[in-house]
C-alpha positions as CSV (number, residue, x, y, z in Angstrom):
1,M,136.4,89.0,99.5
2,F,139.9,90.1,98.9
3,P,142.3,88.5,99.4
4,L,140.7,85.1,98.9
5,V,143.1,83.5,101.5
6,D,145.0,84.6,104.5
7,T,148.6,85.0,103.2
8,K,149.9,85.0,106.8
9,D,148.9,81.3,107.0
10,A,151.1,79.1,104.9
11,S,148.9,76.0,105.4
12,A,145.9,78.0,104.1
13,V,147.8,79.1,101.1
14,A,149.0,75.6,100.4
15,A,145.4,74.3,100.6
16,F,144.2,77.1,98.3
17,V,146.8,76.3,95.7
18,R,146.1,72.6,95.9
19,T,142.3,73.2,95.4
20,K,143.0,75.4,92.3
21,F,145.5,73.0,90.9
22,S,143.1,70.0,91.3
23,G,140.3,72.0,89.7
24,M,142.5,72.7,86.6
25,Y,144.2,69.3,86.5
26,P,141.9,66.8,88.3
27,H,144.0,63.7,87.5
28,A,147.3,65.2,88.5
29,S,149.2,64.2,91.7
30,L,149.6,66.7,94.5
31,V,152.9,65.2,95.7
32,W,155.2,67.9,94.1
33,L,153.2,70.8,95.4
34,E,152.9,69.4,98.9
35,A,156.7,68.7,99.0
36,I,157.8,72.1,97.9
37,F,155.3,74.0,100.1
38,H,156.6,72.0,103.1
39,D,160.2,72.6,102.2
40,V,159.8,76.4,101.6
41,V,158.0,76.9,104.9
42,T,160.8,74.9,106.6
43,L,163.4,77.0,104.8
44,F,161.9,80.4,105.7
45,S,161.1,79.4,109.3
46,G,164.6,78.5,110.2
47,Q,164.1,74.7,110.3
48,H,166.6,74.0,107.5
49,P,169.9,72.7,108.7
50,E,171.9,75.2,106.7
51,Y,169.8,78.3,106.6
52,A,168.7,80.7,109.3
53,A,165.1,81.9,109.5
54,I,164.2,85.0,107.4
55,D,164.7,88.0,109.7
56,I,163.2,90.9,107.6
57,G,159.8,92.3,107.7
58,Y,159.0,93.1,104.1
59,H,160.5,90.3,102.0
60,D,159.3,87.6,104.4
61,L,157.4,84.4,103.9
62,E,154.1,86.3,103.6
63,H,155.5,88.2,100.6
64,T,156.3,84.9,98.9
65,L,152.8,83.6,99.7
66,Q,151.2,86.8,98.4
67,A,153.0,86.4,95.1
68,T,152.1,82.7,95.0
69,V,148.4,83.3,95.5
70,C,148.4,86.0,92.8
71,L,150.4,83.7,90.4
72,T,147.9,80.9,91.0
73,L,145.0,83.1,90.2
74,I,146.6,84.5,87.0
75,L,147.3,80.9,85.7
76,E,143.8,79.8,86.7
77,G,142.2,82.7,84.9
78,R,144.3,82.0,81.8
79,H,143.5,78.3,82.0
80,S,139.7,79.1,82.2
81,A,140.0,81.4,79.2
82,R,141.5,78.5,77.2
83,V,144.3,80.7,75.8
84,E,147.2,79.1,73.9
85,P,149.8,78.0,74.6
86,H,148.2,75.9,77.2
87,L,150.0,75.1,80.5
88,N,150.0,71.5,81.4
89,A,150.1,70.3,85.0
90,R,153.8,69.9,85.1
91,Q,154.3,73.5,83.8
92,F,152.0,74.7,86.5
93,E,154.0,72.9,89.2
94,L,157.2,74.5,87.9
95,A,155.6,77.9,87.8
96,L,154.5,77.6,91.4
97,S,158.0,76.4,92.3
98,A,159.4,79.6,90.8
99,G,156.9,81.6,92.8
100,L,157.8,79.9,96.1
101,L,161.5,80.1,95.5
102,H,161.8,83.6,93.9
103,D,163.0,85.3,97.1
104,A,164.9,82.4,98.7
105,G,168.0,84.4,97.8
106,Y,167.4,86.7,100.8
107,L,168.1,83.9,103.2
108,K,171.4,83.7,105.1
109,L,173.4,80.7,105.9
110,R,173.6,79.9,109.7
111,S,177.3,80.7,109.6
112,D,176.5,84.2,108.3
113,T,176.0,86.2,111.5
114,S,176.4,89.8,110.4
115,G,173.5,92.0,109.5
116,T,170.1,90.8,108.4
117,C,168.8,89.1,105.2
118,A,168.1,92.5,103.8
119,K,171.8,92.9,102.9
120,Y,171.3,90.5,100.0
121,T,168.6,92.7,98.3
122,Y,171.1,93.7,95.6
123,C,171.8,90.1,94.6
124,H,168.8,88.1,95.8
125,V,167.6,87.1,92.4
126,L,171.0,85.5,91.6
127,R,171.0,83.8,95.0
128,S,167.4,82.6,94.5
129,C,168.4,81.0,91.2
130,A,171.5,79.4,92.8
131,F,169.4,77.9,95.6
132,A,166.7,76.7,93.1
133,A,169.4,75.1,90.9
134,T,170.7,73.0,93.8
135,Y,167.3,72.2,95.4
136,L,165.0,71.3,92.6
137,P,167.0,68.3,91.4
138,T,166.4,66.8,94.8
139,L,162.7,66.8,94.1
140,G,163.3,65.1,90.7
141,A,163.5,68.1,88.3
142,N,165.6,67.6,85.2
143,D,167.9,70.1,83.6
144,Y,165.3,71.6,81.3
145,E,162.8,72.0,84.2
146,V,165.4,73.7,86.4
147,E,166.3,76.0,83.5
148,A,162.6,77.0,83.1
149,V,162.2,77.8,86.8
150,L,165.4,79.9,86.8
151,G,164.2,81.8,83.7
152,A,160.9,82.6,85.6
153,I,162.8,83.8,88.7
154,N,165.0,86.0,86.6
155,C,162.0,87.8,85.3
156,T,161.4,89.2,88.8
157,G,164.6,91.3,88.8
158,P,163.4,95.0,88.6
159,T,166.1,95.8,86.1
160,K,165.5,92.8,83.9
161,E,164.1,93.3,80.4
162,V,162.0,90.2,79.9
163,S,162.1,90.6,76.1
164,R,165.8,90.1,76.1
165,L,165.8,86.9,78.2
166,H,166.0,83.5,76.5
167,F,163.4,80.8,77.0
168,R,163.2,77.4,75.3
169,E,159.4,77.5,74.9
170,P,156.9,80.4,74.6
171,V,155.0,79.0,77.6
172,E,158.1,79.5,79.8
173,R,158.2,83.2,78.9
174,I,154.5,83.4,79.8
175,V,155.2,81.8,83.2
176,G,158.0,84.3,83.8
177,C,155.7,87.2,82.9
178,A,153.0,85.8,85.2
179,L,155.4,85.5,88.1
180,A,156.8,89.0,87.6
181,T,153.2,90.4,87.5
182,A,152.3,88.5,90.6
183,D,155.4,89.7,92.4
184,Y,154.4,93.3,91.9
185,L,150.6,93.0,92.4
186,G,150.8,90.5,95.3
187,Q,152.7,93.0,97.5
188,M,151.2,96.3,96.2
189,A,147.6,95.0,96.6
190,A,148.2,93.9,100.2
191,D,146.2,95.9,102.8
192,D,149.3,96.7,104.8
193,Y,151.4,97.8,101.8
194,P,151.3,101.6,102.6
195,G,152.5,101.0,106.1
196,E,155.2,98.6,105.1
197,L,157.1,101.0,102.8
198,E,159.3,102.3,105.6
199,I,160.3,98.7,106.3
200,L,161.1,98.3,102.6
201,F,163.3,101.3,102.7
202,R,165.3,99.9,105.6
203,E,165.9,96.7,103.6
204,F,167.2,98.8,100.7
205,K,169.4,100.9,103.0
206,E,171.0,97.9,104.6
207,S,171.8,96.4,101.2
208,D,173.2,99.7,99.9
209,D,175.3,100.0,103.0
210,F,176.6,96.4,102.7
211,I,177.9,97.0,99.2
212,H,179.2,100.5,100.0
213,L,176.9,102.2,97.5
214,P,177.6,105.9,97.5
215,A,174.7,108.2,98.3
216,S,174.7,109.6,94.8
217,R,173.8,106.2,93.4
218,R,171.1,105.2,95.9
219,A,167.5,105.0,94.6
220,F,166.1,106.6,97.8
221,K,167.9,108.8,100.3
222,T,165.1,108.6,103.0
223,A,162.0,106.5,103.8
224,A,159.9,109.6,103.1
225,E,161.3,109.9,99.6
226,L,160.4,106.2,98.9
227,V,156.9,106.8,100.1
228,E,156.5,110.0,98.2
229,R,157.6,108.4,94.9
230,T,155.5,105.3,95.2
231,P,152.5,106.6,93.3
232,E,154.8,107.7,90.4
233,F,156.5,104.3,90.6
234,W,153.1,102.6,90.1
235,V,152.1,104.8,87.2
236,K,155.3,105.2,85.3
237,F,157.2,102.0,86.1
238,V,154.9,99.2,87.2
239,Q,151.9,99.8,85.0
240,P,153.9,100.0,81.7
241,K,155.7,96.8,82.7
242,L,152.5,95.0,83.5
243,E,150.9,96.1,80.2
244,S,153.8,95.6,77.8
245,D,156.8,93.7,79.2
246,F,154.6,91.2,81.1
247,Q,152.1,90.7,78.2
248,A,149.1,92.2,80.2
249,L,148.7,88.9,82.0
250,Y,147.2,90.9,84.9
251,R,144.0,90.8,82.9
252,F,143.5,87.2,83.8
253,L,142.9,88.3,87.4
254,A,139.5,89.7,86.4
255,R,136.6,87.6,87.7
256,P,134.7,86.9,85.6
257,Y,137.2,87.2,82.7
258,P,137.5,89.3,80.7
259,H,135.1,92.1,81.7
260,G,134.7,91.5,85.5
261,P,136.4,93.5,88.2
262,N,140.1,93.0,88.8
263,P,140.4,92.9,92.6
264,Y,144.2,93.3,92.5
265,L,144.2,96.4,90.5
266,E,141.4,97.8,92.6
267,A,143.3,97.1,95.8
268,V,146.5,98.7,94.4
269,E,144.7,101.8,93.4
270,K,143.2,102.1,96.9
271,N,146.6,101.8,98.4
272,I,148.0,104.5,96.1
273,V,145.2,106.8,97.3
274,K,146.1,106.1,100.9
275,I,149.8,106.8,100.2
276,K,149.0,110.1,98.5
277,R,146.9,111.1,101.5
278,R,149.6,110.2,103.9
279,V,152.2,112.2,101.9
280,A,149.9,115.2,101.8
281,A,149.2,115.0,105.5
282,A,153.0,114.7,106.2
283,R,153.7,117.8,104.1
284,R,151.1,119.7,106.2
285,G,152.8,118.5,109.3
286,R,149.8,116.5,110.5
287,P,150.1,112.9,111.9
288,K,149.6,110.1,109.4
289,K,146.2,108.4,109.6
């Protein structure tokens, strides 16, 4: 079955992660994971005293949960393969913290009443890091731990070259690559990905409008252009990043590892086929199926 858990259900995802964590680290406490899951759901749902609820349809809580599930499975696969350097329980907690907070930068303060959260697309990684830096110490994270989480979040920036980023320990770079991998595959493997691309375009457009980006510098002029270029984006941009920049950590999603099927790659490829068919149908002037 794919996906293994309903990513629209935050409680189900939290239970899924707890089960995987306890399987890998049977003597570790669940207190940290339970606290951060609770706080992130509170944050995105508008129950935080300072932040309004997320009000966009693509980079919503489900997107965060999709990335979190994928990240958990990558780390579980790597743990089972006994690859060095090994992640201890604390490093896993910090990795999941980065996953849960990597898009917190979309959220608006309650006092910010103009536009939607989409306007912060252009700087959401920076804002996510700023939020994490102020939030994590309240859970008890020290300065090195906060730095590790920020490093992982930074890896999710589409223009970031992970090889140029500084990390204190090799395992921190691995976590960053795992999160960046999960960020791409979590969304692109989702069953509704082909139908969500027009929503994604609207988020890009609002951000471009917000910062007065001239038309000549915009990545996409229309939603149709974004959809048409998605197969090329997968082949020429995402796949090379997964393979090289992100250390091919996607391979740890294979079940069984290393020669079993990779449900995420299979799901992405199916979505790319759907998108190509829709583009071809649109060019022929027929309704999308």
